[in-house]
KENUMI-764649 format. One record per residue: residue number from 1; residue in one letter; x negated, y, z of N, C-alpha, C in turn. Coordinates in nm, 2 decimals, m for minus. Example, Ala and Ser with C-alpha at 12.3 -4.5 7.8 and 13.67 -1.06 7.14 Angstrom:
BEGIN
[1; 'a'; [m1.32; m0.57; 0.78]; [m1.23; m0.45; 0.78]; [m1.32; m0.33; 0.78]]
[2; 's'; [m1.28; m0.22; 0.71]; [m1.37; m0.11; 0.71]; [m1.29; 0.00; 0.79]]
This chain:
BEGIN
[1; 'm'; [m1.29; 0.13; m0.67]; [m1.21; 0.24; m0.63]; [m1.29; 0.37; m0.63]]
[2; 's'; [m1.23; 0.48; m0.67]; [m1.30; 0.61; m0.67]; [m1.29; 0.68; m0.53]]
[3; 't'; [m1.38; 0.77; m0.51]; [m1.37; 0.86; m0.39]; [m1.34; 1.00; m0.44]]
[4; 'v'; [m1.24; 1.07; m0.38]; [m1.21; 1.20; m0.41]; [m1.23; 1.29; m0.29]]
[5; 'n'; [m1.29; 1.40; m0.31]; [m1.31; 1.49; m0.20]; [m1.25; 1.63; m0.23]]
[6; 'f'; [m1.17; 1.68; m0.14]; [m1.10; 1.80; m0.16]; [m1.07; 1.87; m0.03]]
[7; 's'; [m1.05; 2.00; m0.03]; [m1.03; 2.08; 0.09]; [m0.88; 2.10; 0.10]]
[8; 'v'; [m0.84; 2.10; 0.23]; [m0.70; 2.13; 0.26]; [m0.70; 2.22; 0.38]]
[9; 'p'; [m0.60; 2.30; 0.40]; [m0.59; 2.39; 0.52]; [m0.59; 2.30; 0.64]]
[10; 'e'; [m0.65; 2.35; 0.75]; [m0.66; 2.27; 0.87]; [m0.52; 2.23; 0.93]]
[11; 'd'; [m0.42; 2.32; 0.92]; [m0.29; 2.29; 0.97]; [m0.23; 2.17; 0.90]]
[12; 'i'; [m0.25; 2.16; 0.77]; [m0.20; 2.05; 0.69]; [m0.27; 1.92; 0.73]]
[13; 'k'; [m0.40; 1.93; 0.75]; [m0.48; 1.81; 0.79]; [m0.43; 1.76; 0.92]]
[14; 'v'; [m0.41; 1.85; 1.02]; [m0.36; 1.81; 1.15]; [m0.22; 1.74; 1.14]]
[15; 'l'; [m0.13; 1.81; 1.07]; [0.01; 1.75; 1.05]; [0.00; 1.62; 0.98]]
[16; 'f'; [m0.08; 1.61; 0.88]; [m0.09; 1.48; 0.80]; [m0.14; 1.37; 0.89]]
[17; 'n'; [m0.25; 1.40; 0.97]; [m0.31; 1.30; 1.06]; [m0.21; 1.26; 1.17]]
[18; 'a'; [m0.13; 1.35; 1.22]; [m0.03; 1.32; 1.32]; [0.08; 1.24; 1.26]]
[19; 't'; [0.13; 1.28; 1.15]; [0.24; 1.21; 1.08]; [0.21; 1.07; 1.04]]
[20; 'f'; [0.09; 1.05; 0.99]; [0.05; 0.92; 0.94]; [m0.05; 0.84; 1.03]]
[21; 'a'; [m0.05; 0.88; 1.16]; [m0.14; 0.81; 1.25]; [m0.12; 0.66; 1.25]]
[22; 'g'; [m0.24; 0.59; 1.24]; [m0.23; 0.44; 1.24]; [m0.20; 0.38; 1.11]]
[23; 'q'; [m0.19; 0.46; 1.01]; [m0.16; 0.41; 0.87]; [m0.28; 0.43; 0.78]]
[24; 'n'; [m0.28; 0.36; 0.67]; [m0.38; 0.37; 0.57]; [m0.37; 0.50; 0.50]]
[25; 'k'; [m0.44; 0.60; 0.54]; [m0.43; 0.73; 0.48]; [m0.47; 0.74; 0.34]]
[26; 's'; [m0.57; 0.66; 0.30]; [m0.62; 0.65; 0.16]; [m0.50; 0.60; 0.07]]
[27; 'a'; [m0.43; 0.50; 0.11]; [m0.32; 0.45; 0.04]; [m0.21; 0.56; 0.03]]
[28; 'i'; [m0.18; 0.63; 0.14]; [m0.08; 0.73; 0.14]; [m0.12; 0.84; 0.04]]
[29; 'v'; [m0.24; 0.89; 0.05]; [m0.29; 1.00; m0.04]; [m0.28; 0.95; m0.19]]
[30; 'a'; [m0.31; 0.82; m0.21]; [m0.31; 0.77; m0.35]; [m0.16; 0.77; m0.40]]
[31; 'd'; [m0.07; 0.73; m0.31]; [0.07; 0.73; m0.35]; [0.12; 0.87; m0.37]]
[32; 'l'; [0.08; 0.97; m0.29]; [0.12; 1.11; m0.31]; [0.07; 1.16; m0.44]]
[33; 'm'; [m0.06; 1.12; m0.47]; [m0.12; 1.17; m0.60]; [m0.04; 1.11; m0.72]]
[34; 'r'; [m0.01; 0.98; m0.71]; [0.07; 0.91; m0.81]; [0.20; 0.98; m0.83]]
[35; 'e'; [0.27; 1.02; m0.72]; [0.40; 1.09; m0.73]; [0.38; 1.22; m0.80]]
[36; 'a'; [0.27; 1.29; m0.76]; [0.25; 1.42; m0.82]; [0.23; 1.41; m0.97]]
[37; 'v'; [0.15; 1.31; m1.01]; [0.13; 1.29; m1.16]; [0.26; 1.26; m1.23]]
[38; 'e'; [0.34; 1.17; m1.17]; [0.47; 1.14; m1.23]; [0.56; 1.26; m1.24]]
[39; 'r'; [0.56; 1.35; m1.13]; [0.65; 1.47; m1.13]; [0.60; 1.57; m1.23]]
[40; 'a'; [0.47; 1.58; m1.25]; [0.41; 1.67; m1.35]; [0.45; 1.62; m1.49]]
[41; 'n'; [0.44; 1.49; m1.51]; [0.47; 1.44; m1.64]; [0.62; 1.45; m1.67]]
[42; 's'; [0.70; 1.43; m1.58]; [0.85; 1.45; m1.59]; [0.88; 1.59; m1.63]]
[43; 'k'; [0.82; 1.69; m1.56]; [0.84; 1.83; m1.58]; [0.79; 1.87; m1.72]]
[44; 'r'; [0.68; 1.81; m1.76]; [0.63; 1.84; m1.90]; [0.73; 1.78; m2.00]]
[45; 'r'; [0.78; 1.66; m1.98]; [0.87; 1.60; m2.08]; [1.00; 1.69; m2.08]]
[46; 's'; [1.05; 1.74; m1.97]; [1.17; 1.82; m1.96]; [1.15; 1.95; m2.04]]
[47; 'h'; [1.03; 2.01; m2.02]; [1.00; 2.13; m2.10]; [0.99; 2.11; m2.25]]
[48; 'e'; [0.93; 1.99; m2.28]; [0.92; 1.96; m2.43]; [1.06; 1.94; m2.49]]
[49; 'a'; [1.15; 1.87; m2.41]; [1.28; 1.84; m2.46]; [1.36; 1.97; m2.48]]
[50; 'y'; [1.35; 2.06; m2.38]; [1.41; 2.19; m2.38]; [1.36; 2.27; m2.51]]
[51; 'a'; [1.23; 2.26; m2.53]; [1.18; 2.34; m2.65]; [1.23; 2.28; m2.78]]
[52; 'r'; [1.24; 2.14; m2.78]; [1.30; 2.08; m2.90]; [1.44; 2.12; m2.93]]
[53; 'i'; [1.52; 2.13; m2.82]; [1.66; 2.17; m2.83]; [1.67; 2.31; m2.88]]
[54; 'l'; [1.59; 2.40; m2.82]; [1.59; 2.54; m2.87]; [1.55; 2.55; m3.01]]
[55; 'e'; [1.45; 2.47; m3.05]; [1.41; 2.47; m3.19]; [1.51; 2.42; m3.29]]
[56; 's'; [1.58; 2.31; m3.25]; [1.69; 2.26; m3.33]; [1.81; 2.35; m3.35]]
[57; 'r'; [1.83; 2.43; m3.24]; [1.94; 2.53; m3.25]; [1.92; 2.64; m3.36]]
[58; 'k'; [1.79; 2.66; m3.39]; [1.76; 2.76; m3.50]; [1.82; 2.72; m3.63]]
[59; 't'; [1.83; 2.59; m3.66]; [1.88; 2.54; m3.79]; [2.01; 2.47; m3.78]]
[60; 'a'; [2.07; 2.47; m3.66]; [2.20; 2.41; m3.64]; [2.31; 2.49; m3.71]]
[61; 'p'; [2.41; 2.43; m3.76]; [2.52; 2.50; m3.83]; [2.60; 2.58; m3.72]]
[62; 't'; [2.65; 2.70; m3.76]; [2.72; 2.78; m3.66]; [2.87; 2.77; m3.70]]
[63; 'i'; [2.95; 2.78; m3.60]; [3.10; 2.79; m3.63]; [3.15; 2.91; m3.55]]
[64; 't'; [3.27; 2.95; m3.59]; [3.33; 3.06; m3.52]; [3.41; 3.01; m3.40]]
[65; 'q'; [3.45; 3.10; m3.32]; [3.53; 3.06; m3.20]; [3.66; 3.00; m3.25]]
[66; 'a'; [3.72; 3.05; m3.35]; [3.84; 3.00; m3.41]; [3.82; 2.85; m3.46]]
[67; 'q'; [3.71; 2.83; m3.52]; [3.68; 2.69; m3.57]; [3.66; 2.60; m3.45]]
[68; 'f'; [3.59; 2.64; m3.35]; [3.57; 2.56; m3.23]; [3.70; 2.53; m3.17]]
[69; 'r'; [3.78; 2.63; m3.15]; [3.91; 2.61; m3.08]; [4.00; 2.51; m3.16]]
[70; 'a'; [4.00; 2.52; m3.29]; [4.08; 2.43; m3.38]; [4.03; 2.29; m3.37]]
[71; 'a'; [3.89; 2.27; m3.37]; [3.84; 2.14; m3.35]; [3.87; 2.08; m3.22]]
[72; 'r'; [3.87; 2.16; m3.12]; [3.90; 2.12; m2.98]; [4.04; 2.08; m2.97]]
[73; 'e'; [4.13; 2.15; m3.03]; [4.28; 2.12; m3.03]; [4.30; 1.99; m3.11]]
[74; 'e'; [4.23; 1.98; m3.22]; [4.25; 1.86; m3.31]; [4.21; 1.73; m3.24]]
[75; 'g'; [4.11; 1.74; m3.15]; [4.07; 1.62; m3.08]; [4.15; 1.59; m2.96]]
[76; 'r'; [4.25; 1.67; m2.92]; [4.33; 1.64; m2.81]; [4.45; 1.55; m2.85]]
[77; 'p'; [4.49; 1.46; m2.76]; [4.60; 1.37; m2.79]; [4.73; 1.44; m2.79]]
């Protein structure tokens, strides 16, 4: 297992220690780091998907409002 050293504001340290008193703080920090990595990866994937959608719209066929309205009406029962 690796050791990580980093600085945090004193008020966060105090709150963290009070909140997680009596618990395995290394495991808690590891879980928080894992969640942060997952959140960052999810955000990256979302941005990539958004960029792909925007890129595909550049070559997507366009229709007029009248064509859209007609297709919408045609699809109704």
